[in-house]
MITORMAR-459066 format. One line per 2 residues: number of its first residue (from 1); their letters; for each residue z negated, y, x negated of C-alpha. Coordinates in Angstrom, 2 decimals. Example, Ala and Ser with C-alpha at 12.3 -4.5 7.8 and 13.67 -1.06 7.14 Angstrom:
2
1> AS> -7.80:-4.50:-12.30; -7.14:-1.06:-13.67;
//
This chain:
660
1> MN> 0.97:30.25:16.45; 3.60:31.17:13.79;
3> RF> 7.38:31.18:14.64; 8.10:27.91:12.86;
5> IK> 5.43:25.90:14.31; 6.29:27.17:17.87;
7> FL> 9.81:26.13:17.28; 8.92:22.62:16.01;
9> SL> 6.69:22.16:19.08; 9.89:22.46:21.18;
11> LL> 11.81:19.85:19.38; 9.33:16.76:19.28;
13> FC> 11.44:14.71:16.75; 10.88:10.83:16.26;
15> QM> 13.01:8.04:15.10; 12.75:5.32:17.90;
17> HV> 16.04:4.75:19.99; 16.68:3.16:23.22;
19> CV> 20.11:1.66:23.28; 22.54:1.53:26.10;
21> AQ> 25.99:0.27:26.77; 28.75:2.40:25.21;
23> DL> 30.56:2.91:28.50; 27.40:4.02:30.15;
25> KQ> 26.69:6.68:27.46; 29.94:8.66:28.62;
27> ET> 29.00:8.48:32.39; 27.81:11.82:33.95;
29> LL> 24.10:11.54:34.84; 23.36:15.07:35.87;
31> TI> 25.30:18.15:36.99; 23.94:21.68:37.12;
33> DG> 26.19:24.48:38.62; 29.27:22.49:37.61;
35> ND> 28.03:21.69:34.08; 28.07:17.89:33.34;
37> YD> 25.44:16.13:31.22; 26.12:12.55:30.12;
39> AG> 23.81:9.71:30.05; 24.14:8.98:26.31;
41> TF> 22.71:12.45:25.45; 19.88:12.09:27.91;
43> IK> 18.82:8.71:26.62; 18.89:9.98:22.97;
45> VY> 16.49:12.81:23.96; 14.24:10.43:25.94;
47> SK> 13.95:7.98:23.15; 13.23:10.59:20.57;
49> NL> 10.33:11.82:22.46; 9.10:8.59:23.92;
51> DI> 6.52:7.82:21.14; 4.91:11.06:20.99;
53> VQ> 4.66:12.12:24.60; 0.82:12.24:25.36;
55> DE> 1.27:12.10:29.12; 2.02:8.61:30.12;
57> SQ> 3.58:9.77:33.37; 6.34:11.48:31.46;
59> KD> 7.38:8.15:29.97; 8.59:7.23:33.53;
61> LD> 12.37:7.81:33.56; 12.30:9.69:36.90;
63> NY> 9.59:12.03:35.68; 11.17:12.53:32.29;
65> LQ> 14.47:13.36:34.07; 12.73:16.20:35.84;
67> LY> 11.58:17.45:32.51; 15.23:17.24:31.19;
69> ID> 16.45:19.18:34.22; 14.06:21.99:33.39;
71> YR> 15.13:21.83:29.73; 18.83:22.11:30.65;
73> LK> 17.98:24.99:33.25; 16.27:26.94:30.46;
75> LL> 19.26:26.43:27.98; 21.79:27.67:30.94;
77> QA> 19.59:30.85:31.20; 19.58:31.49:27.45;
79> IE> 23.33:31.21:27.44; 23.67:33.36:30.50;
81> LG> 21.57:36.01:28.71; 23.85:35.78:25.69;
83> LQ> 21.02:34.80:23.21; 23.50:32.68:21.27;
85> NN> 25.15:35.97:20.15; 22.12:37.46:18.68;
87> EG> 22.63:38.04:14.88; 19.20:36.51:13.89;
89> YR> 19.84:33.40:15.87; 23.35:33.01:14.35;
91> NE> 22.07:33.58:10.79; 19.13:31.12:11.11;
93> LQ> 21.54:28.52:12.70; 24.00:28.76:9.80;
95> SY> 21.17:28.40:7.31; 20.08:25.22:9.07;
97> RE> 23.57:23.79:9.31; 24.03:24.31:5.53;
99> SL> 20.67:22.54:4.91; 21.23:19.60:7.48;
101> SK> 24.84:19.01:6.37; 23.91:18.18:2.65;
103> AY> 22.58:14.70:3.58; 25.90:14.12:5.26;
105> LT> 28.12:15.01:2.42; 27.43:12.13:0.16;
107> DN> 27.88:8.44:0.23; 24.24:7.35:1.12;
109> EV> 25.04:3.58:0.85; 26.12:4.00:-2.69;
111> TD> 23.19:6.32:-3.55; 20.67:3.86:-2.12;
113> AL> 22.35:1.05:-4.13; 22.09:3.06:-7.35;
115> VK> 18.49:4.00:-6.71; 17.65:0.20:-6.35;
117> EA> 19.65:-0.71:-9.28; 18.01:2.01:-11.51;
119> YY> 14.54:0.88:-10.33; 15.36:-2.75:-11.31;
121> RM> 16.67:-1.61:-14.73; 13.65:0.60:-15.11;
123> NN> 11.50:-2.59:-14.95; 13.80:-4.51:-17.17;
125> EV> 14.99:-3.51:-20.62; 17.93:-4.86:-22.65;
127> NA> 18.35:-5.18:-26.43; 21.94:-4.90:-27.48;
129> SH> 24.39:-4.42:-30.31; 27.85:-2.96:-29.98;
131> IL> 31.27:-2.35:-31.47; 33.16:0.94:-30.88;
133> IK> 36.82:1.66:-31.44; 36.94:5.45:-30.63;
135> VD> 39.76:6.86:-28.31; 39.55:10.00:-26.16;
137> RA> 40.06:9.84:-22.32; 42.98:12.02:-22.73;
139> AT> 44.60:10.38:-25.62; 48.26:9.70:-25.50;
141> PV> 49.35:6.27:-24.26; 50.29:5.22:-27.83;
143> DT> 46.84:6.08:-29.19; 45.17:4.43:-26.20;
145> LA> 47.09:1.21:-26.69; 46.53:1.13:-30.41;
147> AY> 42.72:1.43:-29.84; 42.91:-1.31:-27.25;
149> RK> 44.79:-3.67:-29.43; 42.34:-3.08:-32.17;
151> IE> 39.28:-3.84:-30.09; 41.19:-6.79:-28.48;
153> AI> 41.82:-8.24:-31.91; 38.16:-7.85:-32.85;
155> KK> 37.20:-9.54:-29.55; 39.38:-12.52:-30.31;
157> RI> 37.80:-12.98:-33.94; 34.34:-12.95:-32.27;
159> DA> 35.36:-15.37:-29.61; 36.59:-17.62:-32.43;
161> GA> 33.17:-17.57:-34.10; 33.16:-14.52:-36.35;
163> DF> 29.77:-12.86:-37.05; 29.25:-9.99:-34.59;
165> ES> 26.92:-8.07:-36.92; 29.21:-8.19:-39.89;
167> IA> 32.21:-6.89:-37.95; 30.09:-4.29:-36.25;
169> RN> 28.90:-3.08:-39.87; 32.43:-3.02:-41.27;
171> ES> 34.71:-1.99:-38.27; 32.70:-0.22:-35.61;
173> EG> 33.52:3.45:-35.45; 30.09:4.38:-33.96;
175> PS> 26.91:5.63:-35.75; 25.28:2.33:-35.18;
177> AA> 27.63:0.59:-37.56; 24.95:1.51:-40.18;
179> TN> 22.47:-0.86:-38.38; 25.01:-3.72:-37.81;
181> GA> 25.77:-2.16:-34.36; 22.14:-2.66:-33.28;
183> LG> 21.02:-0.23:-30.57; 17.36:-1.54:-29.98;
185> WF> 15.79:-1.70:-26.50; 16.87:0.58:-23.76;
187> GP> 16.61:1.00:-19.96; 18.37:3.28:-17.45;
189> FK> 19.57:6.64:-18.15; 19.54:6.13:-21.91;
191> MV> 23.16:5.11:-22.52; 26.24:6.31:-20.55;
193> FD> 26.41:4.59:-17.31; 29.30:2.41:-17.89;
195> FE> 27.80:1.05:-21.20; 24.39:0.54:-19.45;
197> TA> 26.09:-1.41:-16.70; 28.03:-3.69:-19.06;
199> AY> 24.69:-4.34:-20.97; 22.93:-5.47:-17.91;
201> AT> 25.81:-7.56:-16.68; 26.20:-9.53:-19.90;
203> PV> 23.94:-12.71:-20.43; 21.57:-12.89:-23.35;
205> GQ> 23.49:-14.13:-26.40; 26.81:-13.52:-24.80;
207> VS> 29.55:-10.84:-25.78; 30.86:-8.64:-22.98;
209> DI> 34.41:-8.11:-21.98; 36.14:-4.95:-23.39;
211> FR> 35.32:-1.98:-21.39; 35.90:1.70:-21.83;
213> TD> 33.67:4.93:-21.80; 34.33:8.56:-22.62;
215> FG> 33.79:7.64:-26.27; 36.38:4.81:-26.49;
217> YH> 36.66:1.03:-25.99; 33.60:-1.17:-26.62;
219> IL> 32.34:-4.75:-26.67; 28.56:-5.46:-26.87;
221> KV> 26.35:-8.31:-27.34; 22.96:-8.76:-25.56;
223> NA> 20.29:-9.90:-28.03; 17.38:-10.11:-25.65;
225> TR> 15.94:-8.90:-22.40; 12.36:-8.21:-21.52;
227> KT> 10.08:-6.77:-18.82; 9.63:-3.00:-19.59;
229> PQ> 6.42:-2.38:-21.46; 4.10:0.00:-19.93;
231> DV> 3.86:3.57:-21.22; 0.75:4.02:-23.70;
233> VV> -1.44:6.51:-25.20; -2.40:5.52:-28.67;
235> AH> -4.14:6.89:-31.76; -3.11:5.90:-35.27;
237> IM> -4.13:6.19:-38.85; -1.28:6.43:-41.42;
239> TY> -0.74:6.28:-45.05; 2.27:6.71:-47.21;
241> DK> 3.42:6.06:-50.74; 4.25:9.47:-51.93;
243> RP> 0.75:10.86:-51.88; 0.17:12.16:-55.47;
245> DS> -3.70:12.45:-55.42; -4.48:8.67:-55.02;
247> TM> -4.74:5.87:-57.74; -3.89:3.36:-54.81;
249> DA> -0.77:2.82:-53.04; -0.31:3.26:-49.31;
251> RE> -0.85:-0.44:-48.55; -4.06:-0.58:-50.47;
253> RI> -5.41:2.30:-48.82; -4.54:1.23:-45.17;
255> YQ> -6.24:-2.12:-45.76; -9.41:-0.46:-47.02;
257> IY> -9.53:1.66:-43.93; -8.88:-1.39:-41.75;
259> EQ> -11.90:-3.25:-43.34; -13.98:-0.18:-42.50;
261> LQ> -12.87:-0.31:-38.89; -13.68:-4.02:-38.67;
263> EG> -17.20:-3.24:-39.90; -17.57:-0.83:-36.87;
265> KE> -16.57:2.45:-38.10; -15.42:4.90:-35.28;
267> FD> -11.51:5.05:-35.15; -11.28:8.71:-34.42;
269> QM> -13.59:9.79:-37.32; -11.72:7.47:-39.75;
271> AR> -8.44:9.03:-38.54; -9.79:12.55:-39.11;
273> EF> -10.99:11.65:-42.54; -8.29:9.44:-43.98;
275> SE> -5.00:9.74:-41.87; -2.13:11.27:-43.76;
277> DI> -0.31:12.19:-40.48; -1.47:15.84:-40.60;
279> NS> -0.24:16.48:-36.98; -2.53:13.84:-35.41;
281> AS> -5.43:13.60:-37.71; -7.46:16.60:-36.49;
283> NG> -7.14:15.07:-33.00; -8.60:11.76:-33.98;
285> GK> -4.95:10.34:-34.48; -4.15:10.61:-30.89;
287> LP> -0.39:10.73:-30.03; 1.31:11.87:-26.90;
289> RF> 2.18:9.29:-24.23; 5.39:7.32:-24.97;
291> GT> 7.42:4.41:-23.83; 10.35:2.45:-25.16;
293> GG> 12.29:4.78:-27.63; 9.69:7.45:-27.37;
295> LN> 8.81:7.53:-30.98; 12.10:6.48:-32.71;
297> SP> 10.13:3.76:-34.55; 10.63:0.21:-32.89;
299> EF> 8.04:-1.53:-35.22; 5.43:1.14:-34.16;
301> EQ> 6.27:0.88:-30.52; 6.13:-2.93:-30.54;
303> AA> 2.81:-2.97:-32.21; 1.41:-0.50:-29.63;
305> FE> 2.89:-2.27:-26.65; 1.40:-5.67:-27.80;
307> LT> -2.21:-4.15:-27.68; -3.78:-5.21:-24.38;
309> EI> -7.41:-4.05:-24.44; -8.39:-0.36:-24.34;
311> GS> -10.10:0.49:-27.71; -8.55:-2.40:-29.59;
313> FS> -6.62:-1.75:-32.64; -3.72:-3.48:-34.55;
315> KP> -3.60:-4.91:-37.98; -1.82:-2.60:-40.42;
317> IK> 1.85:-2.41:-39.98; 4.79:-1.02:-41.92;
319> TN> 7.27:1.47:-40.56; 9.96:3.78:-42.13;
321> FG> 7.14:6.41:-42.21; 4.39:4.49:-43.94;
323> YH> 1.67:2.18:-42.97; -0.29:2.44:-39.85;
325> II> -3.31:1.10:-37.79; -2.86:1.66:-34.11;
327> QL> -5.63:1.95:-31.49; -4.91:1.59:-27.66;
329> LE> -6.29:4.43:-25.50; -4.51:4.15:-22.25;
331> KF> -1.85:2.10:-20.38; 0.28:3.33:-17.56;
333> PI> 1.64:0.70:-15.11; 5.19:1.08:-13.99;
335> PT> 5.29:2.88:-10.77; 6.10:1.24:-7.42;
337> FE> 9.63:1.68:-5.91; 7.97:4.10:-3.38;
339> EA> 6.41:6.16:-6.11; 9.49:6.16:-8.23;
341> EK> 12.25:6.73:-5.59; 12.13:10.46:-5.32;
343> GL> 12.34:10.96:-9.20; 15.10:8.45:-9.50;
345> RE> 17.20:10.09:-6.86; 16.79:13.42:-8.83;
347> QI> 17.76:11.73:-11.99; 20.89:10.20:-10.38;
349> KK> 21.75:13.56:-9.05; 21.73:15.05:-12.39;
351> SE> 23.39:12.16:-14.27; 26.84:10.79:-14.42;
353> RS> 25.99:8.43:-11.72; 26.49:11.23:-9.33;
355> RK> 30.23:11.02:-10.19; 30.13:7.59:-8.78;
357> IT> 28.75:8.73:-5.60; 31.14:11.61:-5.34;
359> EA> 34.13:9.29:-6.15; 33.03:6.70:-3.60;
361> FT> 32.60:9.38:-0.76; 35.85:11.07:-1.79;
363> NK> 37.78:7.75:-1.71; 36.07:6.99:1.66;
365> LL> 37.21:10.23:3.20; 40.72:10.03:1.82;
367> ST> 40.95:6.73:3.47; 39.43:7.98:6.70;
369> YE> 41.93:10.87:6.96; 44.77:8.78:5.52;
371> VQ> 45.57:11.28:2.68; 48.46:10.49:0.62;
373> LP> 47.81:11.89:-2.84; 50.87:12.55:-5.13;
375> VI> 51.47:10.56:-8.25; 50.97:13.02:-11.14;
377> RS> 52.15:11.70:-14.57; 51.73:14.91:-16.42;
379> FT> 49.32:17.55:-15.27; 50.54:20.17:-17.63;
381> QR> 54.01:19.72:-16.28; 52.94:19.57:-12.62;
383> FN> 50.73:22.72:-12.93; 52.92:24.51:-15.40;
385> AV> 51.61:27.99:-14.49; 48.47:27.01:-16.44;
387> ND> 48.45:27.48:-20.23; 46.04:26.81:-23.12;
389> SL> 44.01:29.81:-22.25; 42.32:27.60:-19.64;
391> LT> 40.64:25.78:-22.57; 38.79:28.96:-23.48;
393> GT> 38.06:30.09:-19.87; 40.33:32.97:-19.96;
395> WK> 43.42:31.76:-17.91; 44.76:34.38:-15.39;
397> ME> 47.17:33.47:-12.74; 49.90:35.98:-12.53;
399> AA> 51.56:36.97:-9.19; 54.74:35.25:-10.26;
401> DF> 52.88:31.90:-10.58; 51.80:31.73:-6.91;
403> NK> 53.13:28.42:-5.74; 52.63:27.35:-2.09;
405> NE> 54.26:24.02:-2.46; 52.27:21.30:-0.64;
407> LF> 50.31:18.87:-2.94; 48.99:16.88:0.08;
409> AI> 47.73:17.19:3.61; 44.38:16.50:5.46;
411> EN> 45.42:15.64:9.02; 47.68:18.52:9.76;
413> RP> 46.23:21.02:7.19; 48.34:21.43:3.98;
415> VT> 46.77:21.71:0.61; 49.02:23.69:-1.82;
417> TM> 49.46:24.05:-5.52; 48.18:27.54:-5.22;
419> DF> 45.06:26.20:-3.81; 44.46:24.17:-6.97;
421> YE> 45.36:27.25:-9.04; 42.70:29.27:-7.36;
423> FA> 40.16:26.35:-7.86; 40.87:26.13:-11.59;
425> GQ> 40.69:29.92:-12.01; 37.15:30.02:-10.67;
427> KQ> 36.07:26.66:-12.29; 36.85:27.80:-15.71;
429> LK> 34.49:30.56:-15.65; 31.38:28.36:-15.27;
431> DA> 32.65:25.31:-17.31; 31.04:24.89:-20.79;
433> RQ> 32.27:21.33:-21.33; 34.58:20.53:-24.29;
435> YS> 37.90:19.02:-23.63; 40.43:17.36:-26.11;
437> GL> 43.28:19.35:-24.64; 44.81:20.90:-21.75;
439> EE> 46.06:17.68:-20.13; 42.45:16.40:-19.95;
441> KL> 40.97:19.42:-18.59; 43.64:19.77:-15.74;
443> NQ> 43.21:15.97:-15.15; 39.40:16.42:-14.55;
445> YY> 39.87:19.73:-12.61; 42.43:18.10:-10.33;
447> KE> 39.91:15.24:-9.54; 37.13:17.65:-8.78;
449> FV> 39.53:19.79:-6.69; 40.54:16.73:-4.57;
451> GK> 36.94:15.79:-4.09; 35.83:19.37:-3.18;
453> TI> 38.83:19.75:-0.83; 38.32:16.72:1.13;
455> ID> 34.35:17.01:1.35; 34.68:20.79:2.47;
457> YY> 37.22:19.58:5.18; 34.75:17.00:6.30;
459> DE> 31.89:19.50:6.26; 33.95:21.79:8.40;
461> HL> 34.57:18.99:10.95; 31.11:17.39:10.71;
463> ER> 30.37:17.93:14.38; 33.62:16.22:15.51;
465> DN> 33.60:13.43:12.93; 29.80:12.51:12.63;
467> ED> 28.05:11.66:15.87; 24.57:11.50:14.22;
469> FA> 25.13:15.00:12.68; 26.50:16.31:15.96;
471> FL> 23.49:15.13:17.87; 20.98:16.71:15.33;
473> YQ> 22.76:20.04:14.99; 23.24:20.37:18.78;
475> EY> 19.66:19.49:19.25; 18.62:22.29:16.73;
477> KE> 21.01:24.71:18.34; 19.43:24.14:21.75;
479> GL> 15.78:24.19:20.33; 16.53:27.50:18.55;
481> LL> 18.02:28.97:21.76; 14.96:27.72:23.76;
483> FE> 12.67:29.48:21.19; 14.62:32.73:21.56;
485> LM> 14.23:32.32:25.38; 10.57:31.56:25.27;
487> EQ> 9.93:34.38:23.01; 11.73:36.81:25.29;
489> KV> 10.42:35.48:28.61; 6.93:34.44:27.71;
491> WE> 5.44:35.14:24.26; 6.59:38.82:23.74;
493> AA> 6.33:39.55:27.43; 2.66:38.51:27.40;
495> KK> 2.04:40.56:24.24; 3.64:43.66:25.74;
497> DS> 2.08:43.60:29.22; -1.22:45.16:28.39;
499> LG> -1.76:45.94:32.24; -1.15:42.29:33.14;
501> QK> -3.40:41.21:30.30; -6.24:43.45:31.65;
503> KY> -5.81:42.15:35.15; -5.88:38.63:33.98;
505> YD> -8.98:39.36:32.02; -10.71:40.98:35.01;
507> IN> -10.01:38.05:37.26; -11.03:35.41:34.73;
509> KE> -13.55:37.20:32.48; -16.23:34.57:32.98;
511> QY> -13.99:32.35:30.74; -14.60:34.51:27.86;
513> KW> -18.13:34.32:26.79; -19.95:34.64:23.57;
515> KR> -22.40:31.93:22.69; -25.60:32.92:21.24;
517> RL> -25.09:35.02:18.40; -27.04:35.98:15.24;
519> DL> -27.16:39.34:13.43; -27.88:38.09:9.95;
521> DL> -27.46:38.48:6.27; -26.40:35.24:4.45;
523> FQ> -27.27:35.06:0.71; -25.48:32.59:-1.40;
525> IT> -27.31:31.87:-4.76; -26.29:30.09:-7.90;
527> TA> -29.80:28.85:-9.08; -32.94:27.65:-7.41;
529> QA> -35.01:30.18:-9.24; -32.88:33.15:-8.19;
531> AE> -33.05:31.88:-4.46; -36.82:31.80:-4.55;
533> EV> -36.79:35.45:-5.89; -34.50:36.43:-2.98;
535> VT> -36.83:34.96:-0.51; -39.84:36.88:-2.08;
537> ML> -38.01:40.11:-2.20; -36.82:39.73:1.38;
539> KE> -40.42:39.25:2.65; -41.37:42.29:0.77;
541> DA> -38.56:44.28:2.73; -36.39:44.76:-0.25;
543> TI> -32.95:45.92:0.63; -29.81:43.93:-0.28;
545> EQ> -28.79:46.60:-3.02; -32.25:46.25:-4.50;
547> IK> -32.01:42.50:-4.52; -28.55:42.54:-6.21;
549> TA> -29.69:45.05:-8.76; -32.81:43.06:-9.60;
551> IN> -31.17:39.57:-9.85; -27.46:40.23:-10.84;
553> DK> -28.28:41.46:-14.22; -26.20:41.81:-17.32;
555> GD> -23.02:41.17:-15.33; -24.13:37.64:-14.27;
557> TK> -23.53:37.52:-10.41; -26.18:35.07:-9.16;
559> VM> -26.35:36.47:-5.54; -23.55:37.14:-3.14;
561> VS> -24.34:38.46:0.57; -22.32:38.31:3.73;
563> SG> -23.55:40.50:6.74; -22.60:40.40:10.39;
565> VV> -22.84:39.08:13.75; -21.82:35.33:14.14;
567> ED> -22.26:32.72:16.84; -25.11:30.24:16.05;
569> TY> -22.52:27.54:15.36; -21.17:29.50:12.35;
571> SR> -19.72:26.96:10.05; -21.18:28.45:6.85;
573> LP> -24.89:28.11:8.05; -26.76:25.22:6.61;
575> QE> -26.93:22.10:8.75; -30.57:22.04:8.78;
577> FE> -30.82:25.75:9.72; -32.97:26.24:12.84;
579> VA> -32.52:29.75:14.52; -35.47:31.99:14.24;
581> LG> -36.05:35.69:13.49; -36.88:36.60:9.92;
583> VS> -36.35:35.02:6.56; -35.60:31.35:6.16;
585> RV> -36.61:28.99:3.53; -34.21:28.24:0.53;
587> FE> -31.59:25.61:1.57; -30.54:23.21:-1.28;
589> KE> -27.13:23.16:-2.72; -24.34:21.79:-0.40;
591> GN> -20.70:20.82:-1.17; -19.90:24.52:-1.99;
593> GF> -22.44:24.47:-4.94; -24.76:27.32:-3.58;
595> YK> -28.38:27.67:-2.60; -28.55:29.51:0.71;
597> VI> -31.08:31.92:2.26; -30.67:33.40:5.77;
599> RV> -32.39:36.59:7.13; -31.99:36.74:10.89;
601> KQ> -32.34:40.39:12.14; -31.56:39.92:15.79;
603> IL> -30.76:37.07:18.23; -28.18:37.93:20.78;
605> PP> -28.09:35.93:24.15; -24.84:34.60:25.42;
607> AI> -22.77:37.33:27.14; -19.21:37.87:28.43;
609> KE> -16.95:39.37:25.87; -15.45:42.75:26.25;
611> FE> -11.74:42.81:26.84; -10.76:43.75:23.29;
613> EA> -13.11:41.06:21.89; -11.43:38.39:24.04;
615> RG> -7.71:39.93:23.76; -6.27:37.13:21.61;
617> AV> -7.52:34.32:23.89; -6.51:36.31:26.92;
619> IN> -2.79:36.75:25.57; -2.71:32.97:24.90;
621> DY> -3.78:32.21:28.43; -1.74:34.93:30.14;
623> QQ> 1.37:33.39:28.32; 0.64:30.01:30.05;
625> VL> 0.55:31.90:33.45; 3.79:33.66:32.69;
627> EK> 5.52:30.43:31.56; 4.37:28.62:34.77;
629> QW> 5.68:31.54:36.92; 9.06:31.47:34.94;
631> LD> 9.43:27.59:35.27; 8.63:27.67:38.96;
633> GL> 11.54:30.10:39.52; 14.14:28.29:37.32;
635> RE> 15.64:26.14:40.00; 16.10:28.89:42.45;
637> GR> 19.75:29.46:43.39; 20.91:26.40:41.20;
639> TI> 22.92:23.36:42.44; 21.52:20.30:40.87;
641> SI> 23.05:16.85:41.40; 21.80:13.55:39.95;
643> NE> 24.17:10.60:39.79; 21.82:7.94:41.20;
645> KV> 24.19:5.18:40.44; 24.15:6.08:36.56;
647> LN> 20.42:6.51:36.76; 19.71:3.05:38.22;
649> RL> 21.96:1.51:35.64; 19.94:3.21:32.88;
651> KK> 16.71:1.87:34.38; 18.15:-1.56:34.50;
653> EI> 19.29:-1.65:30.85; 16.08:-0.06:29.53;
655> EQ> 14.08:-2.85:31.36; 16.18:-5.56:29.83;
657> KK> 15.67:-4.07:26.34; 12.04:-3.99:26.84;
659> RA> 11.93:-7.65:27.94; 14.27:-8.68:25.00;
//
């Protein structure tokens, strides 16, 4: 049994919980040599193991308490031996803590809500148009106000009845002005998050309120919504007008091809012969899988999505690329929430949505610790040791710039200006983002600094401030200690005690027996003809090498041979094989795809294994003996006291919960 599996077998995790009154949780249930153990911890361990304990007697609270006492005695012994100070133990524990804490250093409620929201949007698309007035996040108050007033005036005109598309064409400062502000169909992760959210919050036919993104101020109009079409794989045949070697235009050519298809011609053959899309023609017109926005051709996509039967094809359609006939090859249903959840969580983690999670978690911690952040009106003035070299990632903090003035405090711990300078100095080295100026960059760095500082503080105090984490981490600490103890007292002790192993074997050798065994050659053969040749040659006393030489000719390996002594229940023997000396018949192909022939050279009767043959099983059994001896001596010299009053209250509350 490997190290990890052994360790897990000591932890027995599950998720069912037995709840007891809060005041009872704090009561001392058990005392061992002056060490008190509360009822709350005991009931957590009991409830975690309850569903996976195989022995029904161990579900009885009194019986389980005795197991719990043994568990605590083992841990006391481990601590007395100083195993908690072993370097390997400390390193493994630190690695686990870093892994476990990640799930607690985020706002899981916000994350779950964003995942559900993204899944809904994944199933429902929006078609919108928008108007943008550009203004940078770090723009001056004057420029910001000017941009806002401009979008505000536009919004008032539209509310008064002005044509949205006309204003978008003439006044929007985004690239979509060329298409009257039209953005087409989109779902989640296609637009910046604030824009996406505004689009999904606006009813069809309505214009949104003014909102801001990193690009500037927007208003948008929702033109339509729809259920998200399934992804498809299609083939197409295309013609275009600029072909110089034809007397017909593209429309005439596509309709002639369409007539041929209606008469029964094969689509892929027609695509190879007549499609002018050179990239797909040689593949029968087949295109890669796509969904909404996958081809940058709304007309083509819509025609493809409208096909319902596999193999059916569209009437000719026109796009910016030419004329097309589209054939449906495959449709892919929208995944279920369970299928999509993991991928959505990864997308959220890598997208700007993650900022929402971090901001929510940061604000929650700031409130929890009652942190008062300073009001900073100018970051360049407040952090005046930083200059424009930060914009190129080359700023260096001079000794004279060291400033230990307190920015804010978390509980009793001060966070200083110098802490921020050190953060900024490291952050700039790996930051490839572009900023409009130093003020914007310092502003962004300060937000990230506050978030990192408060989250790091929470991480440092997780055991104190998060009961669930404290329990899991303590459980792992104890489980790992117990593993170290078992390895020292039982597993390694049994492996190293060769005299004890031999003595145990001599007393119990009748337990270690071979079943009936066969000394055989097992031939695995790729063809029936070669298998018959093997049988013939074996009956003529040919050697294995002679058989291989004769049948495995020209580098074609048709015969493979395994030789040795195996028990007659050997898994690679055919199911119909009957033990007999000599050469068997040919056994037909089984699941592994080989014909088989067996030559049994000797049948060996059941016999006691020699010590070396049984050594692995002996060590395993001897470990159990040592473990029992060790456990039997655990309570010697220990003072153990059970608080019967608390135990009876526990029993009563658990019974009440069962009846409820």
